[in-house]
Structures are given as structure tokens and as C-alpha cells.
N, C-alpha and C positions, 0 to 999 in steps of 0.2 A: 885768902881771897878765893871766891868761887870761880870755878873753871867751867866754861861753856864747851860742851862736846857736841860736835856736829855729825850728821850722817857721813860716814867715811866713804871714800872711793876705794873699794876693795879690789878693783881691777882697772886696767887702763881704759876700758870701754864702758865702765859702769856709770850710769847717769841717775839711777833711782834705786833705792833699796826698800825692802819690806822687813819690819821687825817680826821674825817668826816666833821668838820667845825671849822674854826678859828673864835673866838669871839672877838679877838683883832687883829689889823693890825700894820705893822711896822710904828713906829712914835707915836703910842697911849701910853698914860700914864697907868701904871699898878700899882695897889695897892695890898698889901698882902691880899690874899683871893679872888681876882678877878678870874673869870673863864677865862682861856686862850683859851681852845679849847675843843671840843668834840672828844674823841678818841675811835675808834671802834676796839675791839678785835674780835676773832673768835666767841665769844658768847654774847657780850654785847657792848653797846655804853655808855661811862661814861664821866662825866665832869671832867676836870683836872684844878685845881686851882693853882694860883701862890703863892709861898712862899717868893717872893721877891718883892721889890718896885723899880720903875724906869720907863724907856722908853723901849718899845719893839724895839730893834735895828735890829734884824735879825730873820727870819723864815726859819728853815732848812728843813722842810717837808711840802710840799704844800698840800692843801685840796685834798682828794682822793688818796694821795700817802701813801704807807706803809713803815715801817722801823722797824728793830729789836729793842728790848729793849736796852737802853743806847745810841742809835743814837742821833746825835745833833738835838734837836727839836726847840730850840729858844735861843736867847741871850737877856738878860735884863741888862741895865746899864744906865749911864747918857747920856742925849741927846748930840749928837755930839762926843761921845767917840769913839776912834779908836779901832775897834775890829778885824782888819786884822790879828793881831797876833793869835787870837783865831781861826780864820777861816783857816789860812795858816800855823800855827805853825808846824804841823806834816810834811807838804811838805818842809818847810824851813829846818827843822832838817834833813830830808832825803837828801836834796840837799847838805847840809854841809858835811854830812858823805860821800856822793859820791865824793865831791871835794877832801876831805882828802885822800880817797882811790885812786883816780886818780893820785894825787901828789906822793903818795908812789910808785905807779907802774912806773911813769915817771922817778923817781930817781933811780930805780933799774936797774941793768944790765940785758941783755937778759937771762943770765944763771940763775940769781936770780928769774926773772919772771917765767921762765920755772919751776924752782924748786918749787916756791909757787903755781903755777898752778897745778902741779902734786900732791901737798900735799893737795889741797882743796878737800872737799868731792864730790864724783862723783854724788851724788843724790841731790845736792843743787839746789833749784829752782832759776832761774836767777832773779836778782833784777828788780822790776817793773812789774813782771808777777804775776797774781793772779789766783789761782785755786779755782773756786767757787763750793761749794758742794750743794747737794739737801738740802734745809732748812727744819727745823722742824717748821711748820706753825701752829700747834695746839698741845695741851698737849697729845692727843692720836694718833697723826700721826706717823706711822711707815714707810710708803712709800708714794711717791707722783707721780702723772702722769702729764707730760707736756701736757697741753691742746693746747697751741699755743705758738710758738716762735714769738716774735715781732721784733727780730733782727736776722740777718743771718751771717754766717761766712764771715769776711771781712768788716763788718759794723763798723763804729766808734761808740763807746759807751761813753756817758758822765755819770758822777756820778749822780744818780737819775733817769736815763732812765729806763723804764720798759723793762726788758729782755724777760720775758715769763709770761704766765698765768699757774699756777700750781694748780692742783686739789688735795685736801686732802680728808680725810674721812668726812669732815664737810662742806667744801665750796671750790669754785674756787677763788683763790686769785692771785693778781698781785705781781710779784717778781721783785724788782728793783735792779739795780746795785749800789754797793757802791764804784765802781772803774771806772776810765776813761782809755780808750785805744781802741785797736782793738779787736773785738771778733775773737779769733784765732781758737776756737775749740768748738764744741757742742757734749756733751757726751751722752745725752738722747734725742732721737728724739720725735717729736710730736706723742702723743698717746701712748708712751711707759712709763712704770712705773719702778721706782728704789727706793731702800730703802733710808732713810735719811742718809746723809753724802756721798752718791755716787757722783762721779764727774759729775757736771752739765755742766760746761763750763770753758773755760780758756780765760782770758783777759790780754793783754799786748801789747808791741810795735809790730808794723807790722814787719814781717820777722823773728820773734822769732821761734826757732826750737821747735815745739810743741812736737815732739817725746821725746826730752830731758826732757821737763817739765813733760810729762806723766810718764816717767820712774822714776821720783822722787817719784811717788806714785804707786808702783807696785801692792799693794794689791787691789786697787780699779780702778786706772786710766787705767791700762792695760786691765782689764777685760771689763770695760765699753767702752774703746776706740777701742776695736778690731773690732767692727761692724760699726764704724763711717764712714769709707771710702766708705762703701757700699751705703749709701744714706745720703744726706744732706737736712735739712728742707729748704723750700723756703717760705719766708715771702712775703706778698703782695707788689708788686712793687710800687704802688702809691695808693692814696686815691680812685681813680675811681674803681680800682679792689676790694678794701675793701668794698666800698659801694655796689658793685654788689654782693659780697658774702652775705651781709645782705639781699639784695632783693631776692636772690635765696634760702633763708631759711636756710643758713648755720649759723655758729657761729656769734653772734653779739659782736663786739668789743666795749666795753664801760667801763668807769671807775666805781669803786664801788659807788662813790657819784652820778654819773649820773644814775646808775641803781636804787639807793634808791629814788632819786627825781622822776624818771619816775614812780616807783611803787606807791609813795605817790599821784602823780597826775593822775594815771591811763593812762599813755601814753605808747603806744606800741613802743618799741625801734626799731622794724623793719621798722617803718615809719620815723625814725629820720635820717637825714644825718649827719655823723660825720665830724668834721673839724680838729680833732687831727691827730697825726701821723698815716699814713696808713689808714685814714678814721675812726679812733677811735672816739667814741662818748664821749664827755666830758660834764661837767656841763652846760656850756653856750649853748650847742646845745639843751639840754632838756629844759632849761629855755626859749629859743627863739623859740621853736617849735610851729608852728601854724598848726592845722589840715586842710587838704584840701580835697575836694570831689574827690573820686576815679573816674578815667575815666571809662566810660561805656565800658563794654567788647564787643568786636566785635563778631558778629554772625558767626557761622561756615558755610563754603561754601560747606560742604559735603552734599550729597543728603540724605533726610530722608527716612525711610523705607516706601516703597509703592510709592515713588515719580517717575514720568515718566521722563526718561532722553531724550536727544535729539534724540537718536537712536530709541526711542520707547520702550526701555526695562524698565520694572518695577522692582525696587529693592525689594527683599523680604528677611526676616530673617528666619532661620530654627526655627520651633516651637518645644519647649520642650527640646532643647539642651542647656546646660549651656555653657556660654562663659566667658572668662576672662583670666587673666595672673597670673600665680603663682608667689609668691614673698615672701621674708622674709627680715628681717633687723637685723643685729648684733649691739646691743647698748652696749657700754663699761660701765661697772659698775662703779658708783661713789665710792669715798673712804668711804663715809658714809655707802653706801649700803654694801660694802665689810666688813666694821667693824661690822655692825649689823649681817651679816651672820657668821662672825668668832665667835663673842661672844655668839650668840644663839646656834651655833653648839657646842661650848665648854660646854655650860650649859646643852644642851640636852643629850650629850654623856658622860658627867662626873657625872651629878647628876641623880640618878635613880628616874625618875618621876613616880608618880601615881596620879590618878584623882578621885575626889569625887564630886558628883552633888546632889544638894538639891533644892526643889521647895518651894518658899516662898509665903504665902498669903499676898498680898500687899494692901488689902482693907483699913486697918487702916492707913497704911503709906500714901495712897493717900488722905484720909480724913484729916490727920494731916498736910500734906503739904499744902493743900488748906487753912487751918486755919492759919498756920504760914505765908504764903505768903500774907494773908490779912492784916498783920501788916504793919505799915508804914516803908518804906525804908528797906524791908526785901525780900529776894529772895533766896529760897533754892531749889535745884534740888534733884531728887532721888539719883543721884550719890553722892551728899553731905551726904545724909542719910546713904548710904552704907559705905562711908569712915569713918564716925563717929562710926557706928556700928562695923566696923572692928577694929578700935582703941580700943574700949571698950572691945571687945572680946579678943584682944591680951593681955590685962592686966590680964584676967582670964586664959589664956592659954599661958604662957611664952615660952613653948616649940616650939611654932610656930614662935616666935619672936627671932629666933636664926640664927647663921651662922656656917657652917661646916668649920673647920680649920685643917682637917687631924687628928692630935693627940689630938686636943681639940675641944669642941663646945662652941662658945661664946654666952652667954645669954645676949641679949641687954636689959638693964634696962630702956632705953628710947624707945619711939614708934614714928618712923618717917615713914609715909606712902607715898610711891611714887605713882603718878597718871600718867598712860601712856597717852601721847598726840601725835596724829598723826600730822606730819609736812610734808611739801612738799617733802622733800628728804628722809623721813624715820620715825623714832620714837624717841622721847625723853621722859624722865621720871623726871619731876620736883618733888620736895619732900616737903611735909608738915611736918615741924619739930614739935615734941611734939603734934601730932594730938589728943592724948587722952585728952589733956588739953584745946582743942579748942571747942567753941560752934558750933552749926550747922551754924549759920550765919557767924562766922569767917571762917569756912571751906569753905563755899560757896564763900565768897569774895576772899579768898586766891587762891582757885582753878581757879576762873575766871581770876584773875590777872596773875597767873603763866602760864596758858594755852595760854592766849593772847600773852604774851611776848615770850613764846616758839615758837609760829608760826612766830614771827617777829625776831627770833634769838637774843632776848635781855636778855636771862637768863644768870646769872653769873655761873661759874663752881660750886660755893658753893651751889647754889640752885638746882643742879642736883646730888648731892652726899649725901651719908649717909643713904639711905633708908633701913629699916628693914623689910618691907612688901610692896607689890605692888598690886594696883587695876587696872584692864583693863576693860573698859566698851565699848561694841559695841551695846548696846541696842538701842541707838539712830539711828542706821542703820537698825533696824528691825531684827537683829540677835537674834534668840531665845536661842541658847546655843552654846558654844564653849569652847575650852581649850587653855591655854597659856603656853609658855615656861618660866620657872622661871627666874626672873631677878636677877642673882647672884650679890652679895653674900647672897641674901635673901634665906629663906628656903621654901617660898610659895608665890603664886600669885593667886589672885581671879579674875575669869572671870565673868562679869555681862552681862546677856542677857536682852532682851526687856520684858516689862510688857505686857502680853496678856490677853484679856478677853475671858473666855471660861467657859463651864459648870463645876462646882465642886460640891462635896458632902459635905453639912454642916448639922449636926444634922439629918442625915439620909435622907436628901432631896437634890435633884439636883437643884442648883441655879446658877445664873451667878456670877462668881468671877473673880478677877484679880490676876494673879500669875506671878512670875518671877523666872527664874532658875539661880542658882549660881554654878559655878564649881571651885573647889579648886585644884590647882596643888601643890603637896608637894614633897619635897626632902626626900626620904625614909631613908637617912642617919641620919636625925635629927628629922623628924616628922613621927611617926608611924601612921598606919591607924586609930586606935581608937582615937588617939589625934586629927587627922584631922577631924574626924567625930564629936567629941565633940565640936571642934571650930565652925563647921558649925551649930550645934544645938544652940549654944549660939548666933551666928550671926543671925540666923532666929528668935530667941526669941526677940532680940532687934528690928528687922525690923517689926515684926508682932505686937509689942507693943511699938511704938515710944515714948510714954510717959516715958518709962524707960530710954531713952537716955537723957531726959531733967532733970532728978533728980539730 
């Protein structure tokens, strides 16, 4: 008997997945444990294996397409098995119900029909009409912005068509339709934002009374729909217009898979011509792309300064007077940027911050690092040494390894150090679990792996949760000293500056030394000034005597 495989929930926060790549095709034999596909969530790409044996009879979600958890992903069964009942069962059942309902109405007298009609609920949505809400596309998403509508009112929509591109706090994702019909109504215009579950669109049979549908959802639909008649979005009329939009430097329409392949191959999507709907770039466009030489730019026909014109006049430019055009540009904030702003503002204005700065002699640390890195297959950075020293200092000062909970303070008996990593759209904090139990080389390898996957958006939610202390290092950018905002629910965050060579006093003499400044931001509700100062003294002792971290 055929088995229906649905889109799996690959993490506790996953609500939607995108099929990055199918490793099996329709007609292939599948064994239990075989990898069916690579599925991409908003944070990671993971392999999904089959728990059934048989032949792959149907693929429900194409490569590059996304769908919510529990959507039909595939069907596995015996070769030649009839699966039409699995694909059309819901439709057949709905048609049967409609037929029974129509027969009942036909057998009733006009008076009975009128009586039944008046008794039906006034707010019931007509059958076959679907109200589509703003989806929750990530675990932290509270509102979404419609970046682009790929369908417009009056267009026919098939199940699986991409309706719009929606920008969340973490990414811009394609949102596909799970229904077929006519797009009757758009509730959120391009560039506008609305909270999760606000009315996004209405799909149903052509000629449906949209006002009646919206009145069935007065709490949201009326409010959102009140501005709809003022303006309607216009999608590109054909592929030529869409291609021109790319050439003019506007938004590039491309599938997630096409974007990933282009990034891996170093291809500029602005130079690729799309063959998908409305000029959208798809996988085959990137794979078939061949770079061509750019046409030479034509020279300007305008006379240069000092050039003699036909009339004998010589053009001159005023000396010493600035010329130019004033201008500015309003750029809409991404959902990730707005989330960062919200959380840091909450931390800054709810936790009473204070800052402590200390200078560390790094001569011994530099010498120790050279010796450690001379060992085979070993690579340790100064940041790894700072993380190790912090983990050991937290064991001696548990007050710093706490969380403020209002009526209580939670003392964390485990030490999980978060390491701030800058990514293209903002900042993420992967976490080193039980950092106090890790060696320097283990810390170095883990930080390198986590930071690399953070920049490629391959981290899982679990790898960015549970920190009890955070380290932020801008020393590699030449920053000598700075302060950070606490990454709640932590009670403190350490800011690491650059190592600088300068004159220092040792044993009463001025010599050349190497120093580094560390700044500790503390939540005064949990960490008093003396406690923070003692933590920094312990931290300095470990860094100035690295051998103590190896004991």
C-alpha cells in the first residue's frame, strides 16, 4: 500500500521547508534509510531520509519550492500502483458533499429554501473561497513585508504557484498558493508590513462577492481591506519587462535554489536572463549561463572643459565652486534588522548597564600561541584564548553566569559561551555548549565551524540558543576599545579590542609591550561592580599566564 510522506518538522520551531534538492526521482527504487531530499528551513539545510521502501511514485514539492510542515512531499508505493485516490481524495469528497447539498436544495420548496437560507449564519465564507493569512515563516517572525507580488487581482492561480515574496526578520522567502482559483483580493500591498495572520489575499471562483467574504472576518479583513481600493499592485506584464527590471538594478526575481547555485558559482544574477514566469530566474538559467564580454561603452558627445566649439567659444568651468546634486535614499528596514533593533532596545532600556574596562599584557599569550600553533594540525586564535579564559573565570564567579527573572535570579550551573558573528544582514550568536570543559583546540575548531555556517545560514536553532555569557570581538578590525549591549537573558557581555604594540613600564623601565583592552558590560540587577571587577581580574590572570588554562 502506498505511503504518503509529508513535509517533516526538522526542528521544534520549523513551520515551513523548501526542497533544495531531490536525490531521488519519480520511478526510482527507495530503500529504508535512503536520503530522499535536502530540505532547507530558515536556518539550515538538512538531509531527509525515507522510512519506507518501494518506488517513488509522486513528488509533491518541486526543487526550489517551499511548503508548510505536513504538506504532501512525496508518495512511495509499489510500481504501477494507482495513487489517484491519495492525490484527489479530498477533492472527490468535497464534490460528493456538494452534490448531496445540491440535491437537498432541489428537492425543497421555495419557501423551505428561503427559510434555510435565512437560518444560515450570515458570516459564513462561501464554499470554494479561501482566505489566505500572512504566514509565520520563522520561529521569531511577528510581522511580514510583501516584497513583491507575482500575481495580481484577476489572475488564475494554480496550487503550487508562487503568489508573493515575503520578507521576514531573517530572510526573503517565496510564498506559494495551496489553492487553485482566481486571485480575488490583495490585502497587503507591495512594500507594506502586517502582523502574522493578517489577511494577505483571497482566492476563489471568479465573480465571488469579495465584500461578503471580508465581512466574515471583521476583526482583520475589514481593517486590512479598507485601503485596498485605493491602490492595486501591478505585477510585470511579461518576461521582457521583468528582464528589464533586473537590468535597471531593481529587484532580481530568482528562485532560492537559483540564488544558491549562483552564489556557489560566483555568478552575478543581474547578468542572467530568466526564462520562468515573468522573467523569473530558475535553476536551469543559472546552470546554462555563459558569461559574455560586455559591450564597450560609447564615448560622450559632450564637449570637454576648454574645448573650442564651432562658434569659437571656449567652455570653462568655475574655479573653486562645488558642483553636484543633493540626494538621499530611503531604504526599508529588513525584518532581521527590525528584530535586532527591538531586542537590543529592550535590553538597553530594561537592564541597567554599567561598563568596566581593563588592559591586559598579551606578551605571554602571543608567545604561547606561537608554540601551540607549531604543533601539527593545531590552530588557535587569540579569540579562542579569550573564550577559554572567560569560561574558566565564570566557574570562579558564578554571579556573572546568571539570569534576572524578576522575582528570582537563576544561577546557571552550566557554562555556554555565545560568540557574536557578523553576517550579511545583521548579527547572530552561535553558542559553545559547556565551553569550560573544552580544550583550546576544541574551542578553535568549534568556533571556526559555527562562524562559517552562520555566514551561510546553515546553523540550526539549537546552535543559537542557551548562552549564559557572550563574547564580542572587533579586534580584527583594528578597534582598540568598545562597549556592547548585553545579549539577554545573559547578565554580561565581554567586548574584545585589538592587540596593540606600545611603550609600557615593566620593572621600572619603559619597554615595548603588547596590550589588549577588554570591556565588560554588566546588568547591575545581578552583577555588582565589585563582582564584575573581580571577574575581570581573574580573566586577566588567565590571559597573562596562559599555562594556567592548560592545567
